[in-house]
N, C-alpha and C positions, 0 to 999 in steps of 0.2 A: 180274503187271502187263505194261499194254500201254504203256509211258515215248512219249507224244505230240508231237509234231514242235507240235500247233496251239499259239503263241504266249502265249493266255493260261490254261495248265492244264499240266499236269504227267503226267500218264497214265489213260489210258480205261478201261471197265470197259460190255464192254456184254453185258446181260444180254438183250437183247433184240434183235435183226438186220431191216432187209430198214425198207423205207416204200411210200408213196404220196402222190402229190404234189398240193399243197392250197392255195398260191398261188402265182405269178407268179417269185418265190426257187426254186423249184423243179425249176425246166426241164431247170438243167445240175449235177443234184446230185453229188455229191464224190458223197456217202455210197454212192448205186450204180453207179457209174464201180467205182467201191472194189471189191463187194459183190461184179459178175461178174466182174473179174478176179483176186475173190480163191476164186471159184467154181472158175473152171478152175486156179485154181494145185491145184485139188483141197484148201482148205482146208475141213473138216469142216463148220465153224460158217456158210460159206456155199455148203455142199451150195442150197440153196432158191435161193442168191441175192439178191435185193435182195424177195423176198418174207417179210412181215413172219413173223417167227419167234418165237418165249419159249426163249431159252438155258434152261432149267433150276438143268443144269448148273455157271453163272456166277455164280448167284444170291450164294450166299459166299461170293466169294469177296477181297471187300475185309477177312471178317475177320481170313481168313492173311497180309495185307496186313502186317507190322508196324511198318513204316519212314512215319509218318507223309507223304499229300500229298494234294493236289489232284485230286479229279480229273472228271474230265467223262464223265457221265453219260449210257451210248448217243449216242453222236458219230454208228453208223448205224442211226442210227433215231426215232421219240418217244415219250417215255415216254408219250404221253399221247393216245398213238394210238387211236381208236376201237375199231380191234379187240383195242385192250387187255386180259385182263375187269380188273374192279378186283381182285384180288385180289393179282390175282397184280402190281399197284401198291403192293399196301399193306407186299404183301411182299418189294417194295425198299426201299422207304420202312424197316421194321427191318429191315431190314443196313445201312442209310444212317446208322440214329436210338440199334443199336448200338457201329456203327462213326469210336467219335466224336473220335481220335484223325485224323480222316481230316476233311477240305472237300469237299464234293462240291456237282458245277455242273448242274443238272436244265435242260435246253432245253427248250420248248414254243416250233410257231407253231399247237396247236392248246389256243388258250388258255382255248374255252369248256368244255373238259373241264376240265382240270383249275382251273378257278374250281369247278366240276361239285364235286369231289373232293373241294377246300381244306380245308373243317371235318371232312373227314373220316379226315384223315393227320395224320400228326404231328409240329409242323413241326420237327425242332431246333435254334441257332443250326450246326449243322454243315454242312447242305444249302440251300445258296444255290439259286434260284427265277428262272430268266429269259423272256424270253419272245422270239421274233424275228421278227424285220420286214425290207419289202423296200422300203416306201416308204410318202409314207402312204396308203396309204387302208390299213390292216393299223395303224396306230398305238389298234385302238382293244383292240388285243393289250397295250395297257402301261393300259388303266385292268379287263380282268378277272387282270393281276398283281396293280395298286395292291390287290386285294382283299382278294387271301391274305396268309395270317396268314405266311408264307414271312420268314426273320426279314434275311433279305437276296435283295433286289429288282437287276435288269440286265437291260439290253436288247444282246442283239446286233441291230446293227445290219447285216446280211448273207446274199445278196449286195445291198448296197447302188444298186439301179437309177433313182432319180429323190430330187428332191426332198423330204424333213420339212417343213412349213413349220412345221405345228405342235407342238411338242418339249416336255409339259411335264413333265417327271420331277424332280413333287416322290416323298415318299415311292419315288426312286431313288437305289440304291446305285451304278452305277457301268453306266457305257455304249461297250459293245465297237461302233467300225464294221471296214468292211474289201469291197474289193474283191472282184469272180465272179475265179476263177481257170478255168486250164484249158477244153480244146476250146471255141468259143463263146461266149467271154466277151465281159458284156458292157460296156463304159465307168463308167470311178466317173469325176467329176465331181469339180476339187477346187471347188468352191465347196459342194459341195453337204459335204463332209466336216467344212470351217471352220466350217460356219453350226451343225452338233452339237453341234463342238470351242467355239464359242463360248458356244452355251447351256451346255452342260455344266458353260463355265467364270464362265457367269452364274447361275450355280443351282448351286452346290461338289456335284458330284460328279463323280464322278473319273472320264476315256476312256480308252479302250485306244480305237490307229489301229493294227491289226493290221497290214493290207495294203493295198497296192493294186492286186494280182490282177492281169488280163489275161494271156497265154495260157506270155505266159516273167512268174512272178509276183515270184524271183528276183534279175528283173535291177531291176524296178522297184523291187525297196522295201519301207519304210515311213515313210518321212522321209512328213511333214509340214511343210509351212513350214522345212525343216529343223530338223526339229528330230526326235527317237524319243518318240511319244508311248505309252508305258506302263504308266499308274496303277491302280490298284487299291480297289480300296472297303475299309473300317473293316472288319474283325474278328472279331468277337463273337465271346470263344474258348464254346467252348464244358464249363459246370462241372458 
């Protein structure tokens, strides 16, 4: 188990590593930087750097973790990447189905592939499904997510690099917002964040503000209008 510093989860599980860029939010991908660093350090799981790699030997790891955890699935990749075989996706879902004592958070930018496979997957209640977007051009991913059978649906609006004017949160259970961090980080405007926060309040959706980001993200912090926003979705316990 790898304990995570990501504010909205507890642990990470990476049965897939590596990815390819698909939209502007990917430009300064933190996972790509980290994968290259881990390769240079000699980490065996990153001998291919950021090239998409199936890590077969870690697929069943969550079954050995007896303490219940909130687990971010594939923090270093995208489960629904076009080059991931459906059979491998099914295996990951089977592990999540069996490990009912954990909560799994799956996040994708490939919402079209998610929707394509939706009816073939077993959506147990401990699987939270999310889509990531960065500006108004990618809100169609929300509609794809909305049409899945996932019991808990969430949005990761990170890195937010533009305003999102049309945000329909019907059947969405949680919204995370964050600014870009690291070298080359693009600016985050406060009004963009406040607008999304206000829409969450209006539509009664839990709101989590992760960070302002920037080159010095710790210094920038995560206070919004003098308050820390760390709301979480209501979890329907698997039975």
